N, C-alpha and C positions, 0 to 999 in steps of 0.2 A: 405590599402583599397582607395579605391575614393572615392569622394562622388557627390552628382546631387544634389547643393544648389540650391534650384528655393526661395529668401526672398519672406515670405509669410507677409499676414498684419499685425500678432502681432509681425515678426519680424522688421517692419520699424514703428511700432509703438514704441520698443522696444529702437531701435534708435532714434529717436526723443526724446526720456523720457531722453535718456543720454544727449542728446546735451544740454537740458535743465536743468538737474544734473551739467555738465560743465559748467554753466553758473552762475550755483546759489552758486555751491565751490569759483569760480572766485572774484564772490564778498559778501568777511564775512562779513559785514554791512548789507545785505539784500540785494534784488536786486527785482524790480515791475515787473508785468506781461507786465506793456508796455516796457520796457527794456528789459525783455525776449524777446519777438516779435521782438523785433529790432536784437539784435544780435543772434537768432537763425534763423531768417524768416519764421517761423511758422505761420500761419493766427491767427487769435485773438482765432476763432470756434476752431479750431485743440489743442492751445495753453492751451485753459482750462478745454479741457478736458482731456491732459495729466497732467493736472497742480491738476484736480479732483484724478486722479489714484494715482498721486503721493503722494495728501496730504493723501489719503488711508494708503496708506503702508508706510506711516511714512517716507518716503524720503523726503520730501521738509513741513516744515511749516510754519506758517505765524506771522509772531510779530506785535507789537503796531500799527506801522504803515500799515501795509498791505506789507509790501514788505515779498519776501521771505526768507529763511535758512536755512539748511541742517535739517534735521531728525535727529531722534534718531537710525533708521534705518540705515541710511545712513552713519553715524560714526559707528555702530558695524561693516556694511559690509565694510568697506573703513578699516578698523584696521586689521594690521598684526596678530594683537594676536588672537589668539580664534573664526576667518575667517570661517573656515570648520564649529567648530559650528552655528555660525551665519549663516551663509548659511540656513544649516540645517534646525534652527529652524524658517526661515524666511518663507523659502519653505512649512514649515511641516503648516503653520499661513494661507497660501493663500491654501493652498492643504483644507485645514479644512475648509476654507471661500468657495470654490467653491463646494468641499461637501454640506455644509450645501444649499446655492443656489441651487444647480441643482438637489437635492435631491438623488443625484447618488455617489455610490462609486466613487474615482480617485484617475488616481496613474502617478507619472514619473516613466519611462520606458528610461533606454538607452541600445547603442548599441557598449559595449564595447569589444576588443581585439576577436574581430567574436562573443561574442556571448550576446543576450537578458538580461539585467537584470532589475529587478524593484525597483529603490532607496529608495521609498519612497510612501506612499498611506495615502489613509484618508477615512477610511470607519464609517458607523454607525449602532446600532440593526436594524435602519430603511433604512440603504442604505446600506444593507451588499455586503461586496468583494467578490470577486470570487472565487468558492472554486479551489483551483491549484490542482484537479485531473490527468494531467498531465502534466509535468515539461515544466514550461513557455519557455525555453530554447527550447526546438526539435518543439516547437507549434505556430513558425513567418507564416506560411502559413494560419494558422487558428485562429487569432486574429486579432483584427483591430492595436494591440501595435503593435504587430511582421509585419503586412503590414506595417504600416505608418514608422517602421524602415528599410526596408525593399526598401521602397518607395525611403529612401534619400540617398541610396548604386547608385551606378553605375551598367551596369548589369553582367559586371563580377563577382563584388563582389554580387553581388542577387545570383547569378547560383551558387558563392562558397559555399557560406551558406545553399541550398539548396544539393548541394553534400554529408554537414555533416549528414542535418537533412532529415531523409527521413518522407515524405508529408504523414503521416498516416490516413488512414478515422478516424476522432474522432465523428463526427454527420454525418447524411443522406448528411447535406450543406455542407461538409468540402469539399473545393477543393485538389483535388489529383494529378492532375494535374499541373506538370512545366510550362510547355509551356502557359498554360488557366492562372496562376498565374503569370507566367511572363510579358504577355500582360496585365493583368489588369492593373500591376504593373506600367508600362512604359506608359500607355495612360491616368493615374487618375490623375487627373491637382493637386499642393500641396498645393491648396486652397482649396481643397473640403475635410472632412473627411473621412479616413479611418472607414469601416463600420464592424461588425463581427455579424450576424442576426442568432446566434446560431448554427456558424460554430464551436466555440471551447468545449461549452458544452448547451444539450437542456437546454433551461429555460435561459437561459442568451442571451442578446445581449447587444454589445459593440460602445464603436465608438474611435476615436486618431485621433489628431493631432501633425503635427510636434513641436518640441521646441528646436531648433538646432545652439548653441551657440559655434562659432568658427569651429573649426575643430570636435568639438565634437556630433554624433548625439544622438536626443531623441526625446522623445515623450509625450505628456501630454494624458493621456486617462480618459473612463468613463466606466462604467456599470451599467444595470439595469438588475431589473428580465423581461422576459419576457412580463408579463401583460402591462409593461408602455413603450413596445415596439414603442407606438404612441406619446411619448415626446424625444425620441430616436435623430430624427433630430433635432428638435429644441434647445435640450442638446445640439448635437455636436456645434451648432453654438456659443452657447451660451461659452463652453470651448474652442472654437476657442481665441473668444475675449478674457476670461480670460487666455489667454496663456504669453500676456504681460506680466503681472508683473511678471510671473518668467521667461521669459529672463529677463528681468533685474535684478533680481536677480542672475544668471547666470553669465553675463555678469559683475557685480561690482565689 
């Protein structure tokens, strides 16, 4: 499977955050923000925003003199023992926070061995998950997360996927033309969220943004009842900004 990666803003934020963390871990006695700026080359405004995120996520903490050291979350993810569970817990914590700030159900989806899988999600009574009335694996053409994942593949890999999954009409809005879908995937900029406006299920709208770490294709998605459709684009932009901590967790 060939990938069609174009780095997005969350990817760049995660890469910059990794540079900060590498510097912090080299200075076991602590490192000041001035020293971090000198070592990483990041401008003060950018560095301040990254440090705020890293403190919130528990990756760094400040000691008495204001210098930064590695935080508890960094220690857990950096340990070989229990890493997988620590990563799952960290991702869930971030998803729960995103759900509460967006007022929407949120999902992490991956493209593994030619199939779509939702690996984790966060919902609540006030932010219900989508009712999976048709298996998501067969509905990439109709879901925001499916289109986001397909959008990260090359043309031949997209065609291969669609040849294995018939593009069924699920609602009156579902795209069933592979030519139209492939054209839209080809022209969609990687920085623009994919949307599902009642294409998978009547009464539900969704958005998805890529979270690609290394060779793995993934995305972060949200769903809202259609009566909240007016919030979708703003929520999608917030979701995109919220993708950086997830990417960082996956990269550690």
